N, C-alpha and C positions, 0 to 999 in steps of 0.2 A: 872451144868457146868458153870464156871465163864465166865463173859463177855470178849470177845476177845479184846485185845488192839492192834490197828493198828498204826504203825509209819508212818510218812510222807515218801515220796520217798527218797531213800538213797542219801544224799548229802555229805556223808563222815563225817558229824558232826551233833550234836543235834541242831535243829533249834528252840528249846524252845516251840514246840507245839506238842500235841498228839491228835490224832483223836480217840475218843471212840465211838464204835458202840455197842449198847445194843440190845439184843433180849430177849424179855419177853414172857413167855408162859402163856396163860390164859386158862380157861376152854373151851372157844369157839375156841381155836386154838392159833397160834402164829402170832405176828404182828411185822414187822420190823420198826425201827425208823430211821429217818434221822440222819446222822452223826452230832455230836455236838462238836464244838471246845471247849475243856475244859481248854486250857492254859497249863502252866507247872504244872506237878503233881509230888508229891513225896510220897512214902509209909510212913505211919505214924503208923498204928497198924494193927494187923492181922484181917482178916475178922471174925466177930462173926456170930453167927448162925442165922442171919436174912435172908431176901430175897437176892437173888444173886445180883441184881442190886444195892440194898442199901449197900450190903457188899463191892462192888467195890467203891461206893461213900465214905464209911467209911474208906476204905483203902487209898484213894487218898485225898490229901490235895492240894487245888488249890493255886497256887502262881501267882501273877500278871505277865502277859505275857510281860510287858514292863521292868521287872527287868533285864532280860538278853537280850543282843543284839543277833540277829540271826547270825548264822555263815556266811550266805551270805553277811552280812553287816559289819563284823568285819574287822577292818583295821590293827590290830596287833600293833597299836600305841595309844598314848593318847596325849592330848594337841594340840599345833599348831606348825607346821613345815613349814615355808614359802616356801622353795624351792619345797618340795614335794606337798604342797598345790597348788601352781601355775602349776606344771607339771600335776597333776591329773585333776585339773579343766580345763586345756587347752585340754587335751585328751578327756574329757567329756565322754558321754555314748555311742556314735556311731560315725561313720565316718562323717555323715552329720552334726551332732552336733559339731564335732571337726572343720569341715570346717567353720561353722558359727563363731567360735571364731577368725577367721582371721579378722573379722570386728571390733575387740576391739579398734584399733587406731581411729576409727570414733567417739568413745565415748568422749574422751577429745577434739577432733576437734569440735564436736557439741556444747559442753559446751563453748569452747573458742569463736566460731563464734557467739553464742548467745549474749555474752557480748561485744565482740570486734566489731561486725558488726550488731547492733540491727535492722538496717533498711533493711537488706538483708533477707527479710522474706522467700523467696523461698529456699535459701540456708539453712537457719535455719530449715525449715520444712523437707527438704530432709535429712539433716544430722541427725536430731533428730529421724526421722522415721527409718533410717538405724541403728542408735545407739541403738534403743529400742530392736532390735533383739538379739544382744549378751547379753544384760542385762537380757532380759527375758529368754534367754537360760541358763544363770547362775542360775537364780531363779529355773528353772525347774530341772537343774542338781543337785543343792543342795537339792531340795525336793526329788529327786529320790534317792540320797545317804542316806538321812534321812529315807526314806521309806524302804530301805533295812534292817534297823536295828530293825524293828518292825514286828509283824505278818502280813501276806499277806493282809487281808482285811483292817486293820488299815493303812497299807502302801499305798494301793491304795487311800484311803480317804485322807491321809496326802499329798500324791503327788498331788492329784486333788485340794485340798484346797490351797496348796502353789502355784500351777500353776496359780490359780485365783488371786493371789496378784496383778499382773500387771493390770488385768481388774478392780479390786476394786480401785486401786490407780487412774487409769484413770477416772473412774466414779466420784470419790470424787473430783478430780481436776476440772472436767467439771461442777459439780453441784455448785462449789464455784465461778465459773467465773461470773463477773458482766454482767448484761443484755446488749445486743448489738442490734443496729437497723438493722444490716446486717446479723447476724447469730443468730439463736435461739439455745443456748447451750442445753436447755432441749430437744429440738427436736433431737439434735445430740445424746444425751444420749439414748433417746427412740429407735432411729435407731440402736445405738450401741448394745443395749440389744438384739434386734432381730437379728442384724447382727452377733453377737457373737454366738448365737444359730445356725444360718444358716451356718456360717463358720465351726463350729465344726461338726454339724450334716450332712452337705452335702459335703463340701470340704475335711475335715479331714477324715471322714468315707470313702468317695470315694477314697482318696489316700491310705487308709489302705487296701481297697479291691484290688486296683490295685497293690500295693506293694506285698501283699500276693499272688496274682494271677500270678505273673511273672514266678514263677518256679513250680506252683502247678495247677492242674486241677480245684480244688475248696478247700475251707477251711470250717471248721465247727466250731461252737461255741455253748455253752450250753444255753438251753432255760431259765435257771434261771437268766442269765445275760440279755438276750435280752428281755424277756417278762416283767420283772420288769421295765426295762428302757423304753420300748415302752408304757407301761401303765402310767408311770409317765410323759412321754412326752405329752401324750394326756391330762392328768390332768393339766399340766403346760400350754398347749395351751388353754385349756378351761378357766383356771383362768386368763390368760393374755387377753383373748378375751372379758370377761364380761364387763369391763369398756368401751371398744371401742364400743361394740354392744349397750350398754345402751346409750352412747352419740349420736351415729349416728341414733338410732331409734327414738330419741326425737328431732332431729334437726328441724323439721317443727312443733313442738308443740308450745304451748302458753308460754313455759318457755323462758326467755331471755337467751342470750348467756352466760352472766356472771353467772346466776343461774345454768344453765346446766353444765358449766365448773366446778363450785364449787361442784356440786353433783357428777360429774365424778371423781374429785380428792378425795372426801371423800370415794367413793366406791373403788378407787384405793388403798387408804391407808389401808382400812379394808382387801381388797384382798391380799395386800402385806403381812400383818400379817399372814393370813391364808396360803399363799404359803410358808412362812418361817417355819411355824409349820409343813407343809407337808414335807419339806426338812429335818427337824430335826427328824421326825418320820422315814423317809427313811434311814437316817444315823444310827439311833438306830436299825432298822430292819437289816441292812447290817452288822453292827459292833458288835451287842450284841446278838440278839435272833436267827439270822439265819447265823451267820458268819461261822459255821462249814461247811455248804454247799458251801459257796464261797471259803473257804480255800481249800477244796478238788479240786474245779475247778481250782484255781490258781496254786496249787501244780502240777496238771496234766499239766498245760501249761508250768511250769518251766521245766518239764522233756522233753517237746517237743522242747525247745529252742536249736537250733543247735549251738549257741554260748555260751552255758551254761558253759562249762569248761573254755573258754576264759574269760567270765565275772567273774567267781569265782576267777580266777588268777589275775585279775586286781587290782592294788593298789586302796585303798578306802580312803575316807575322814574320819577323826575321828569325833566324835560328836561335839567337839569344833569347828573344821573346818567347819562343816555343818552350825553351827550357825553363824560363821563369814561370810561365803559365802552368807547366806541369808540376813544378816544385810547390807553387802556391796551392794549386787545386788538390794535389795529393795530400799535402799537410792538412788542409781543411777537411778532406774526406776522412782522414784518420781521426781528427778531433770529433767530427760529427758521428762517425761510426761508433766510437767509444760511448758517446752520449746515447746513441740509439740502442746499442746492445745492452747497456746497463739498465734499460727500462723494460727489456723483454720479460724479466722476472716478474715485474709488477703487472704487465699486460696479461700474462698467463694466469697469475694468481688472483688478481683483483678484477680484471675485465673478462676473465673466463674465455680467453682466446686460445685455441689449441696450438700445441707445438707445431703440428703439421701445417696449419694455416700460416703461422708466422714464417716458418722455414720454406714452405713450398710456394707461397704466394707473396707475402709482404716483402720479405728480404730480396728475392730475385727481381721484383718489379722495380725497386729503387736502384739496385746495383747495375741493372742493365739499361737504364733509361737512355744514356747517351748513345749506346750502340743501336738501340731501337730507333731513335730519331734519325740517325745517319742512314740506316738501311732503308727506312720508309721513304726518306727524301730521295734516295737514289732510285728506288723503284718508281716513284712518282715521275722522275725525270727519264724513265725508260732505260735505266741502267741496271737491268735485272741481273746481269752477271756480277756486277759489283755488289749489289744488294745481297745476292745469294752467297757470294764469297764471304761477306761480313756475317750473315746469319749462320752459315755452316761453320765458318772459322771460329766464331765466338762460342758456338755450341761445342765444337770439338775441343777448344781450349779448356772449357770448363770440365768436360768429361774425361779428357785424356791428360790434362796437366794440372789445372787448379785444384780439382777434387783430390787426385792422388797426392798433390803437393801438401795439402793440409793433413793427409794421413801420415806422410813422412815427418812433417813438423810435429804432429802429435806423438809420433814414435820417439822423437828426440826429447819431448817434454814429459814422456812417461804417461801420456793420456791414452785411454783405450779407444782411439779413433780408428774406425775401420770402414769397410765398404759393405758391411752387412746391413742392408736397408730393410725397412718394413716391406712386407710382401705387397701391400697396396701401392706404395711408391714405385717399386720396381715394375709391377705389372703395368701401371700407367705409363711408365717410361718406355717399356718395350712396345706397347700398343701405339704410342705416339710415334716412335721411330718407324714402325711399319706403315702407319697412316701417311706420314710425310714422305717416306720413300715411294709410296704409291703415287702421290701427287707429282713427284719429281720425275717419274719414269718417262713421261712423254716429252720432256723438255718444253712444256707449255704451261702457262698459268692464266687464270682469270679470277674475277672477283668472287665467283661462287666458291672456288676452292679455298680462297682466303677466308671467306665467311665461315665455312665449315671448320677450318682450323681454329678460328676464334671461338666458335661454339664449343668445340671439344675442350679448349682451355678453360672456358667458363664452367663447364661441367666438372672438370678436375678441381677448380677452386671451390665450388659448392661442396663437393665431397670432402675436401680438405678441411673446410670450416666445421663440418660435423664429425670429423674423425677424432676419436678420443685420444688423450695422451697415453703413451705407454707407461707401464709401471716403472718408476724410477728405482734403480738399485739403492739410491740414497734416501728413499722415502720411508724407511722403517721408522715407526713411531710417530709418523705424521698422521694426524686425524683425517678422517674421510672428507671432512668439509674443506680441507686444504687442497684437495684435488679438483681443479676447475673442470675437468672433463666428466666428472661424476662416474668413476669406475664402479 
């Protein structure tokens, strides 16, 4: 009997992917194999008299899955059409995302105020902070449109990676800022790394559970998504904890503060390389060796989408328009990020906002806006596997790639950027990982669990607002009044 060939759920068109399930009989009995995504296949020659499974493989010739655009992402057009481009981009992917586009007039206003009124630091900070939201939303939408055109697993990875562009740009701008006596930009980056993880893992996940629980008793998701994510979260938490535990366990030792800090930085750099390797292995696992499992899961989620027919009928961006949207939005994000980061010094010094609150709460909220909107919309449409993949994927990208990447860049720039965090930040991170892991254990969610996640995040934000600034090594000779935290 030849191996059965199962097609993806009927979308009315070929999506360029075929799921093959093989059953092999052996002397000891039969054994089922997990579905493996084989990409596009075309018949080449008849099956010759070998084993059934090998006959199927001889009959099928694999074609790269990226050669053809999925029907769900086809626009029916090519090139760049300005009017259609602006109309599609403004409508965005959801009602909430469309509402965010109303903020686009703030973008030129923020740029103009930065150069016309350079001494009005509060106005520049507020306008730049608001302007970052529509820019990040366009990055997310362009990534989402691009992700429609490729297979499901690669699409999720593409969307998550593009969504992290805002975060990477902010980290790179922060690490290149000159040292200041009133604000430690490296400390802001460290807080932003953990704050980004907390914002996605607690706030975004909580909002997803609440949005999905509005009209449903509970939602379910696949263990393949939740267990892999939970395990990697624990691994990331352990890796981020090693330099901090090392430094604080030797605080009272015979080592001088300078030697101890140097050792902690060296450990951080080695750990950063290891975490990046772990992330690349995770991507390979998800996109290459086990992508058939994830494809099945995501295709099932697509069938549950109550807005599926509406989404398929929406006008879509062409590949050229996706690239143009990404280029424009990333450029604007870089400009706004520079304006925003340049005002942190004045917000800390004049407005008495702590480094911890800026890095742990303010920066992550704006840099993750697009990813949060996408995940919440998917949860509302009962696509919890997609939503969870975006939440856990964005969290893991920050912890295993973006954070370690800024450590490596700081190494190249000669900056003492490490993974030796404040004990408060690290303790909150580890507790949050345990809390979320417990909620994901039963593969079910409801609005109560989401509400509890949001409450925990608000508690962290309150503590961060009251957390004093650490003593800056560059603050020697600075009067006490210059310290906003009142040490």
